[in-house]
C-alpha positions in Angstrom: 92.7 -86.3 -48.8 92.2 -83.1 -46.9 92.4 -79.6 -48.1 95.9 -79.1 -46.4 97.3 -82.1 -48.3 95.9 -80.9 -51.2 97.9 -77.6 -51.3 101.3 -79.9 -50.8 103.7 -79.4 -53.9 104.5 -82.7 -55.7 107.5 -84.1 -54.8 110.2 -84.2 -57.8 112.4 -86.4 -58.8 116.1 -86.6 -58.2 116.8 -86.7 -61.7 114.4 -83.6 -62.4 116.5 -81.6 -59.5 119.7 -82.2 -60.6 118.7 -81.2 -64.3 117.4 -77.7 -63.3 120.1 -76.9 -61.0 122.8 -77.7 -64.1 120.8 -75.2 -66.1 121.4 -71.5 -64.8 118.7 -68.8 -64.5 118.4 -65.6 -66.9 119.2 -63.4 -63.8 122.4 -65.3 -63.0 123.7 -65.1 -66.4 123.6 -61.9 -66.8 125.3 -61.1 -63.9 127.7 -63.5 -64.8 127.8 -61.9 -68.0 128.5 -58.4 -66.4 131.1 -59.5 -64.1 133.2 -60.9 -66.9 132.5 -57.8 -69.3 131.5 -59.9 -71.9 128.5 -59.4 -74.5 125.8 -61.9 -74.6 125.5 -64.6 -77.6 122.0 -65.0 -78.9 123.5 -68.1 -81.1 124.8 -70.0 -78.3 123.0 -72.3 -76.1 123.2 -72.0 -72.4 125.0 -75.5 -72.3 127.8 -73.9 -74.9 128.1 -70.3 -72.4 128.6 -72.8 -69.4 131.4 -74.6 -71.5 133.5 -71.8 -72.6 133.4 -69.6 -69.4 135.4 -71.4 -67.6 138.2 -70.6 -69.6 138.5 -67.3 -69.0 140.4 -66.8 -65.5 138.6 -63.6 -65.0 135.3 -65.2 -64.5 136.4 -67.1 -61.2 134.7 -65.6 -58.1 137.1 -66.5 -55.5 139.4 -63.6 -54.1 142.4 -66.1 -53.8 142.2 -66.8 -57.7 141.8 -63.2 -58.2 144.5 -62.3 -56.2 147.1 -65.0 -58.2 146.0 -63.9 -61.9 146.7 -60.1 -60.5 149.9 -61.1 -59.3 151.0 -62.8 -62.3 149.8 -60.2 -64.3 151.7 -57.7 -62.3 155.1 -59.9 -62.3 154.4 -59.9 -66.2 154.1 -56.2 -67.1 156.5 -54.8 -64.1 159.3 -56.8 -66.5 158.7 -55.1 -69.8 160.1 -52.0 -69.3 163.4 -53.0 -68.5 163.6 -56.4 -70.2 160.8 -56.6 -73.0 161.2 -52.5 -74.1 159.8 -54.1 -77.6 156.1 -55.2 -75.8 155.7 -52.4 -74.2 153.1 -50.5 -76.7 151.3 -54.1 -77.1 151.3 -54.4 -73.4 149.9 -50.9 -73.3 147.0 -52.2 -76.2 146.1 -55.5 -74.3 145.8 -53.1 -70.5 143.7 -51.0 -72.3 141.4 -53.5 -73.4 141.8 -55.6 -70.3 140.5 -52.6 -68.0 138.0 -51.8 -70.7 136.5 -55.0 -70.7 136.8 -55.9 -67.0 136.7 -52.5 -64.6 133.6 -53.7 -63.2 135.9 -56.9 -61.9 138.3 -53.7 -60.8 135.9 -51.8 -59.0 135.1 -55.2 -57.0 138.5 -55.5 -55.7 138.9 -52.2 -54.6 135.5 -52.0 -52.8 134.5 -51.7 -49.1 134.1 -55.7 -48.8 137.2 -56.8 -50.6 139.8 -57.8 -48.7 143.1 -56.2 -48.2 145.1 -58.7 -50.0 143.0 -58.6 -52.8 143.0 -55.2 -53.1 146.6 -55.2 -52.3 147.0 -57.3 -55.3 144.9 -55.2 -57.6 146.8 -51.7 -56.7 149.8 -53.6 -57.6 148.9 -54.8 -61.0 147.2 -50.9 -61.5 150.6 -49.7 -60.7 152.5 -52.0 -63.0 149.9 -50.5 -65.9 151.0 -47.0 -64.8 154.9 -47.6 -65.2 154.2 -48.8 -69.1 154.3 -45.0 -69.8 152.0 -41.9 -69.6 149.1 -43.6 -71.8 149.1 -46.0 -68.9 148.6 -43.6 -66.4 145.8 -42.1 -68.4 144.3 -45.7 -68.9 143.8 -46.3 -65.1 142.7 -42.9 -64.2 140.3 -43.2 -66.5 138.6 -46.0 -65.1 139.5 -45.7 -61.1 136.7 -43.5 -59.1 139.1 -41.6 -57.0 136.0 -39.9 -55.5 134.6 -42.6 -53.8 135.3 -43.2 -50.0 136.4 -46.8 -51.0 139.8 -45.6 -52.5 140.7 -43.6 -49.1 139.6 -46.4 -46.9 142.3 -48.1 -48.1 144.8 -45.4 -47.5 143.9 -45.6 -44.2 144.4 -49.3 -43.9 147.3 -50.9 -42.5 148.7 -53.9 -41.3 152.0 -53.6 -38.9 152.7 -57.2 -40.1 153.4 -56.9 -43.3 156.6 -54.7 -44.7 154.3 -53.7 -48.0 150.3 -53.5 -46.7 147.3 -52.2 -48.7 147.9 -48.3 -47.3 151.6 -48.7 -48.7 150.2 -49.8 -52.3 147.8 -47.6 -52.5 149.8 -44.5 -52.3 152.7 -46.0 -54.1 150.2 -46.4 -56.9 149.3 -42.3 -56.3 152.8 -41.9 -56.5 153.2 -43.4 -59.6 150.5 -41.6 -61.4 152.4 -38.4 -60.2 155.7 -39.6 -61.4 154.5 -41.3 -64.8 151.5 -39.4 -65.7 151.1 -36.2 -67.6 150.5 -33.0 -66.2 146.6 -33.3 -66.8 146.7 -36.6 -65.2 148.5 -35.9 -62.6 146.5 -32.6 -62.2 143.1 -34.9 -62.5 144.3 -36.7 -59.5 145.4 -33.7 -57.0 142.5 -31.9 -57.7 140.3 -35.0 -55.8 139.1 -33.3 -52.6 140.4 -35.1 -49.6 142.5 -37.7 -51.5 145.8 -36.4 -50.9 145.2 -34.8 -47.7 144.0 -38.4 -46.3 147.6 -39.3 -46.5 149.2 -37.0 -44.1 147.8 -38.0 -40.6 149.3 -41.6 -41.1 152.9 -40.2 -41.4 153.2 -40.8 -37.6 152.3 -44.6 -37.7 154.5 -45.3 -41.0 158.3 -46.7 -41.5 160.8 -44.3 -42.0 161.2 -45.4 -45.8 157.8 -44.8 -46.8 157.5 -41.5 -45.2 160.8 -40.5 -46.9 159.8 -41.7 -50.2 156.4 -40.3 -50.4 157.6 -36.6 -49.1 160.6 -36.6 -51.5 158.4 -37.7 -54.4 156.0 -35.3 -53.9 158.4 -32.2 -53.2 160.1 -33.4 -56.5 157.0 -33.9 -59.0 154.1 -31.6 -57.4 155.7 -28.9 -55.2 159.0 -27.8 -57.0 157.3 -27.0 -60.3 155.2 -24.8 -61.7 152.8 -26.6 -63.8 150.0 -26.5 -60.7 148.9 -23.2 -59.5 149.4 -22.2 -55.6 145.4 -22.6 -55.5 145.7 -26.6 -56.2 148.6 -26.7 -53.9 147.1 -24.9 -50.9 143.8 -27.3 -51.0 146.2 -30.2 -50.3 149.0 -29.0 -48.8 146.7 -26.7 -46.1 147.4 -26.1 -42.2 145.2 -29.4 -41.2 148.4 -31.6 -43.3 151.1 -30.0 -43.0 150.6 -30.2 -38.9 151.5 -33.8 -39.3 154.5 -33.2 -41.2 155.7 -30.5 -38.9 155.6 -33.6 -36.1 158.0 -35.3 -38.0 160.4 -32.7 -37.4 160.8 -34.5 -33.9 160.2 -37.7 -35.0 161.7 -40.6 -33.0 160.1 -43.7 -34.5 156.5 -44.7 -35.7 153.8 -44.7 -33.1 152.0 -47.5 -32.4 147.9 -47.2 -33.3 145.7 -46.7 -30.0 142.8 -48.9 -29.2 140.2 -46.4 -30.7 140.5 -44.5 -33.8 140.7 -44.5 -37.5 144.1 -46.2 -37.5 143.7 -49.2 -36.0 142.3 -51.7 -38.7 144.8 -54.3 -37.2 144.6 -53.2 -33.5 147.8 -53.3 -32.1 148.3 -55.9 -29.0 148.8 -54.1 -25.5 150.6 -56.1 -23.1 149.4 -54.0 -20.2 147.2 -51.2 -19.6 149.7 -49.1 -18.1 151.6 -48.8 -21.6 152.1 -45.5 -22.8 149.9 -44.6 -26.1 152.3 -41.9 -27.1 155.4 -44.2 -27.2 157.1 -44.9 -30.1 158.4 -48.2 -32.0 162.5 -47.8 -31.8 164.2 -46.3 -34.9 167.9 -46.6 -36.1 169.6 -43.1 -35.6 170.2 -43.3 -39.4 166.6 -43.4 -40.0 165.5 -40.6 -37.5 167.9 -38.3 -39.1 166.6 -39.3 -42.4 163.2 -38.7 -41.4 163.9 -35.5 -39.8 165.8 -33.8 -42.6 163.1 -34.8 -45.3 160.5 -33.4 -43.5 162.6 -30.2 -43.1 163.6 -30.0 -46.6 159.7 -30.7 -47.6 158.2 -27.8 -45.2 161.3 -25.3 -46.7 160.2 -26.1 -50.1 156.4 -25.8 -49.2 156.4 -23.0 -46.9 160.0 -20.8 -47.7 159.2 -20.3 -51.2 157.4 -17.3 -52.9 157.7 -19.2 -56.5 157.1 -23.0 -55.7 155.2 -22.9 -52.1 152.3 -21.7 -50.9 154.0 -18.4 -49.6 152.8 -14.9 -50.7 154.7 -12.0 -50.4 152.8 -9.1 -48.1 154.0 -5.5 -49.1 152.9 -4.4 -45.9 155.2 -6.8 -43.5 152.3 -7.7 -41.3 151.5 -4.2 -40.5 148.3 -4.5 -41.8 144.8 -6.0 -40.4 144.6 -8.5 -43.2 147.3 -11.3 -42.9 148.3 -12.6 -46.4 149.7 -16.0 -45.2 147.2 -16.9 -42.5 147.9 -20.6 -43.6 151.7 -20.1 -42.6 150.2 -18.6 -39.5 148.0 -21.6 -38.4 151.0 -23.5 -39.3 153.1 -22.2 -37.1 150.7 -21.9 -34.1 149.9 -25.7 -34.6 153.5 -26.5 -33.8 154.1 -27.6 -30.2 157.0 -26.5 -28.1 159.2 -25.6 -31.5 161.7 -24.5 -28.9 162.4 -28.3 -27.5 163.8 -29.6 -31.1 166.3 -28.5 -33.5 164.8 -29.1 -36.3 161.4 -27.1 -35.2 163.5 -24.5 -34.1 165.7 -24.4 -37.5 162.3 -24.6 -39.5 161.1 -21.4 -37.7 164.3 -19.4 -38.3 163.6 -20.0 -41.9 160.3 -19.5 -42.3 161.0 -16.2 -40.3 163.4 -15.1 -42.2 161.8 -15.1 -46.0 158.6 -14.0 -44.1 159.3 -11.4 -41.5 155.6 -10.5 -41.7 154.7 -13.6 -39.6 156.8 -12.1 -36.7 153.6 -9.9 -35.2 151.5 -12.4 -36.0 153.7 -15.5 -34.7 156.6 -14.5 -32.7 155.5 -11.7 -30.2 152.7 -14.1 -29.0 155.3 -15.5 -27.1 155.5 -12.9 -24.5 152.9 -14.3 -22.0 154.7 -17.9 -22.3 158.4 -16.3 -21.6 156.8 -14.3 -18.8 156.0 -17.3 -16.7 158.1 -20.0 -18.2 160.7 -21.9 -16.3 164.5 -21.3 -16.1 165.1 -23.9 -18.9 162.3 -23.4 -21.6 162.6 -19.5 -21.0 166.7 -20.0 -22.0 165.3 -22.1 -24.9 163.0 -19.1 -26.2 165.5 -16.4 -25.6 167.8 -18.6 -28.1 165.1 -19.1 -30.4 164.8 -15.4 -30.5 168.5 -14.8 -30.7 168.5 -16.9 -34.2 165.6 -15.3 -35.5 166.8 -12.0 -35.1 170.4 -12.7 -36.6 168.9 -14.3 -39.6 166.9 -11.0 -40.3 167.8 -8.6 -43.4 166.2 -5.2 -41.5 167.7 -3.0 -45.0 165.8 -4.5 -47.3 162.9 -5.2 -44.9 162.2 -1.4 -43.6 163.3 0.4 -46.9 161.2 -1.7 -49.1 158.1 0.0 -47.2 159.1 3.0 -48.5 158.1 4.8 -45.0 159.3 8.3 -44.4 157.9 9.2 -41.0 160.9 8.5 -38.6 158.4 7.7 -35.5 157.1 4.9 -37.8 160.2 4.1 -38.7 161.8 3.5 -35.8 158.9 1.5 -34.4 159.5 -0.9 -37.6 162.9 -1.2 -36.5 162.6 -1.8 -32.8 159.6 -4.6 -34.1 162.2 -6.5 -36.4 165.1 -6.5 -34.4 163.1 -7.9 -31.6 164.2 -5.1 -29.3 160.9 -4.5 -28.1 160.9 -7.8 -25.9 164.4 -7.5 -24.3 162.0 -5.1 -21.6 159.9 -8.5 -21.6 162.6 -11.0 -20.9 164.2 -9.1 -18.2 161.0 -8.9 -16.3 160.2 -12.4 -17.0 159.6 -14.6 -13.2 162.6 -16.8 -14.3 164.7 -14.2 -14.7 164.0 -12.2 -11.7 164.1 -15.6 -9.5 167.0 -17.5 -10.9 169.7 -15.2 -10.1 172.6 -17.7 -10.5 171.4 -19.2 -13.4 174.5 -18.0 -15.8 173.0 -19.5 -19.0 169.8 -18.4 -18.8 171.7 -14.8 -18.2 174.1 -15.5 -21.1 171.6 -16.1 -23.3 169.8 -13.2 -22.3 172.7 -11.0 -23.1 173.3 -12.6 -26.5 169.7 -11.7 -27.6 170.0 -8.1 -26.6 174.0 -7.8 -28.4 172.4 -9.2 -31.3 169.2 -6.6 -31.4 171.5 -4.3 -31.1 173.5 -5.2 -34.2 170.4 -5.1 -36.3 169.3 -2.0 -34.9 172.6 -0.2 -36.0 173.0 -1.8 -39.1 169.6 -0.4 -39.8 170.7 3.1 -38.7 173.7 3.4 -40.8 171.8 2.1 -43.5 169.5 5.1 -43.2 172.6 7.5 -42.8 174.5 6.0 -45.9 175.1 8.4 -48.7 173.3 5.7 -50.5 170.2 6.2 -48.6 167.4 8.6 -50.1 166.6 9.7 -47.1 167.0 12.9 -46.4 169.5 15.1 -44.0 166.7 16.6 -41.4 165.1 12.7 -41.3 168.2 11.2 -40.5 169.0 13.4 -37.7 165.4 12.7 -36.5 165.9 9.2 -36.8 169.0 9.1 -34.9 167.7 10.7 -32.2 164.5 9.0 -31.9 166.1 5.7 -31.9 168.4 6.3 -29.7 165.4 7.3 -27.0 164.0 3.9 -28.0 166.7 1.7 -27.5 167.6 3.1 -23.9 164.2 2.6 -22.9 164.3 -1.1 -23.6 167.9 -2.6 -22.8 169.3 -2.8 -19.2 170.9 0.0 -17.9 174.6 0.3 -17.9 175.2 0.5 -14.2 173.2 -2.5 -13.5 175.4 -4.4 -16.3 178.9 -3.2 -14.7 177.4 -4.4 -11.2 176.3 -7.8 -12.5 180.0 -8.3 -14.4 181.5 -7.4 -11.1 179.1 -9.8 -9.1 180.1 -12.6 -11.6 183.9 -11.7 -11.5 183.8 -11.8 -8.0 182.0 -15.0 -7.3 183.6 -16.7 -10.2 187.0 -15.9 -8.5 186.7 -16.5 -5.0 189.0 -19.2 -3.1 186.0 -20.4 -1.2 185.1 -23.8 -2.5 181.7 -23.9 -4.3 180.0 -27.2 -4.5 177.3 -26.2 -7.1 177.5 -23.1 -9.5 178.4 -22.4 -12.9 181.6 -23.4 -14.3 184.2 -20.8 -14.9 184.0 -21.3 -18.8 180.8 -20.0 -18.4 181.0 -17.1 -16.2 184.0 -16.3 -18.7 181.4 -16.3 -21.7 178.6 -14.3 -19.7 181.6 -11.8 -18.8 182.2 -11.6 -22.3 178.8 -11.3 -23.7 178.4 -8.4 -20.9 181.5 -6.6 -22.5 180.1 -7.2 -25.9 176.7 -5.2 -25.1 178.4 -2.4 -22.9 180.6 -1.8 -26.1 177.5 -1.5 -28.6 175.6 0.7 -26.2 178.3 3.3 -27.2 176.9 4.4 -30.7 173.9 5.3 -28.9 175.3 7.5 -26.5 176.2 10.5 -28.2 173.2 12.4 -27.0 172.6 10.1 -24.0 175.8 10.8 -21.9 174.2 10.1 -18.3 173.2 6.5 -20.0 176.5 5.8 -20.8 178.9 7.3 -18.2 182.2 6.2 -18.6 182.5 6.7 -14.7 180.7 4.1 -14.0 182.8 2.3 -16.6 185.9 2.9 -14.8 184.8 0.0 -12.4 185.4 -2.3 -14.7 189.0 -1.6 -15.6 190.1 -2.6 -11.6 188.6 -5.9 -12.1 191.3 -8.9 -12.7 189.8 -11.8 -14.8 193.1 -13.5 -15.0 191.8 -17.0 -13.5 188.9 -16.7 -15.9 190.9 -15.8 -18.6 192.6 -19.4 -18.9 189.7 -20.9 -20.4 189.6 -19.3 -23.5 193.2 -18.5 -25.6 194.3 -15.4 -26.4 191.6 -13.8 -24.4 191.6 -11.2 -21.9 188.5 -9.4 -20.2 190.2 -6.8 -18.3 192.0 -5.9 -21.5 188.7 -5.8 -23.3 187.2 -3.8 -20.6 189.6 -1.0 -19.9 189.5 -0.7 -23.9 185.9 -0.1 -23.7 186.8 2.6 -20.8 189.4 4.1 -22.7 187.1 4.1 -26.1 184.7 6.1 -23.7 186.5 8.7 -21.9 188.9 11.3 -22.8 192.7 10.2 -22.7 193.9 13.1 -19.9 191.3 11.7 -17.7 192.3 8.1 -18.1 195.7 9.2 -17.1 194.6 11.5 -14.3 192.3 9.9 -12.5 194.1 8.2 -10.0 194.0 8.6 -5.9 194.4 6.7 -3.0 191.1 4.8 -3.5 190.9 4.5 -6.7 193.4 3.8 -9.6 193.3 5.3 -13.2 192.1 3.6 -16.2 196.1 3.9 -17.4 197.1 2.3 -14.0 195.4 -1.1 -14.4 196.6 -0.9 -18.0 200.1 -0.4 -16.8 199.9 -3.2 -14.4 198.1 -5.6 -16.5 201.2 -5.2 -19.2 203.6 -5.9 -16.4 201.5 -8.6 -15.5 201.1 -10.6 -18.7 203.7 -8.6 -20.8 204.8 -11.9 -23.5 202.4 -13.3 -25.8 199.4 -11.9 -27.7 198.1 -10.0 -24.6 201.0 -8.5 -24.3 201.4 -7.1 -27.6 197.7 -5.8 -27.4 198.2 -4.1 -24.1 201.8 -2.3 -25.2 199.8 -1.2 -28.5 197.3 0.1 -26.6 199.6 2.1 -24.4 201.5 3.2 -27.3 198.2 4.7 -29.0 196.8 6.3 -25.6 200.1 8.2 -24.8 200.3 9.1 -28.5 197.0 10.8 -28.4 198.1 13.2 -25.8 198.9 16.7 -27.2 202.4 16.9 -25.5 203.4 13.5 -26.3 202.3 14.1 -30.0 205.4 13.1 -32.2 207.4 11.4 -29.7 206.0 7.9 -31.0 210.0 7.1 -30.7 210.5 7.8 -27.3 207.4 6.4 -26.1 208.6 2.8 -27.8 211.9 3.2 -25.9 209.8 3.7 -22.7 207.8 0.9 -23.5 210.6 -1.4 -24.1 212.3 -0.9 -20.9 209.2 -1.3 -19.3 208.8 -4.7 -20.9 212.3 -5.6 -19.7 211.6 -4.7 -16.1 211.1 -7.6 -13.5 209.0 -6.0 -11.0 205.6 -3.9 -10.5 207.6 -1.1 -9.1 208.3 0.1 -12.7 204.5 1.0 -12.9 204.6 4.1 -10.4 207.7 5.1 -11.3 206.2 5.2 -15.4 202.9 6.9 -14.5 204.5 9.5 -12.1 206.6 10.4 -15.2 203.5 10.3 -17.7 201.7 12.4 -15.4 204.2 14.8 -15.1 204.3 15.3 -18.3 200.7 15.9 -18.6 200.5 18.4 -15.8 203.8 20.3 -17.0 204.7 20.2 -20.5 206.9 22.9 -20.4 209.1 21.5 -18.1 209.5 18.3 -20.8 210.5 20.6 -23.5 213.0 22.4 -21.7 214.6 19.4 -20.5 214.5 17.9 -24.3 216.1 21.5 -25.4 218.8 21.5 -23.0 219.4 17.7 -23.8 219.7 18.4 -27.7 221.8 21.5 -26.8 224.4 19.1 -24.4 224.3 16.9 -27.3 225.3 19.3 -30.4 228.0 20.7 -28.1 229.6 17.4 -27.5 229.3 16.1 -31.1 231.0 19.2 -32.5 228.2 21.4 -33.5 225.8 19.7 -34.7 222.6 21.7 -35.2 219.1 20.9 -33.7 217.0 20.6 -36.5 219.1 17.6 -37.8 218.9 16.0 -34.6 215.5 16.1 -34.6 215.4 14.8 -38.4 217.1 11.6 -37.5 
């Protein structure tokens, strides 16, 4: 026998091999005992252990068996709170003992190498235990290690083919802890770094029911409560997390998963290579509306509340170098084209309403975008500007700062009213090139009107009796503010010229294949008149900027064809009233020659054309008011009413010249009128048998 053959092991018999395999080794026994959570029995033999261990269901190593056990226990525990309330306390004690004994098995079920179905069954069982009460939530959170990356991995794992995948079970488990658990237990979960934050990136890929359930629960149990500080909320609801919620404001359906990335645990099958990776799965209108409204309510609760949200009060209103709400600024800046979607625009408007300090950090930064934007984009931007201005409360904003320097107050008024942007809007490239774009110019006029109303309101508040501003400051404030207003608004002459051109083009008889509709032109002309009317309070010391002689051109522009698209509207009557408010009554009557008619003449012609209805009554009232304001006709209101009644019953325009000549004669030669009146009075006195003149006038 050689040395090689001597070193060969001796071949054992088959009976000996089988006997050795039946007896487990000490290493395997220890591992099995650790997995089962049981204690070793020194008195028992290995054969006795091998006989008793299969009776415990949790000692089965196969994932399928574990899943079946989890599902059976989950069904049993979930029925207890509703159907068997008397056994809830007993179930809590049993659950505590089970979690203590088999905690290692639970950890193995949630480890990285576990199967998704196995982890899902374990999570559903833990959720059922949590629903038993606050004690159940405390037991579960005491054994689950949320700080490990394993749990976050299951939050980021999804299966499109499963309506309730492992991500859904993991998030619902966390939400059940927040709903059922005490404040200390919920705070323990919320303070885990990156745990709650890991949920938000996947919302764009989730179903509508999951999104609404998560956001509404988190809003009710975490956001709208004072049990958690703003520091805790800021760590979870930072700009990176809320960026995905802002994208839900324009949600049209769940997005598919990309080929590469962390959201493709189960990769989506793409039919062609040209498939759009940004495409969304179709969703019903009800789901779209539900998701967008839920996201809007969640964002307003988080970002627009000083009490519950992450918003801080800035006493300097954004005028200092320090930004008190830098997280809010970052959230706004990360929103892509908010003016393109209604929900996004509404959120921006609501946020800037309660946080005007963000106007400078966010809204004024749109000037470069507006300068080079297309006409459609510029129109949306201007409309968003208008909505922001309309919701601003300049009275409380300005005087809360207790600023007493007139120059600074004026600068703040222009700043928060966005009137300082009006000039840059008119200088935009699209505004200069698109001369026939009535919708864009209409948006511009409405924006200027909204800004002027806010400026006028702030000025009235400063000049009111309740204001603490001194008299000297009031006078200086008005003077400086009027100067700044005229620097930023369109000139009066340009608006009058624009009004005349629009009416001329709209009422021309030439056929137009393309162009604005009559209703759009009518709305645009009305907005121009609104702006001109708002110019008047700022023209006290600036008559050159608001010359009534320039406004007289508006009185002769007939707008009957435009008025047919709006009920009880007459643009010409509004224009004449605007002119009469700006010029003296005598000038409105006497300025008449062969080339240009007076505003009063245009008013009489308008009354002759449209003497019936609301327009006729308004014109007659304006004529009577103008005539009674003349010094020579003061006290002759009865005679004026007789003239207007006769004029209304007339059927031709010749009465216009007759009445106009009579009124001009009265204004030029008032003594002749008095002499004629006295002569008629004396004649009537003689004819009636000596009735006194005083009695006649008293009648």
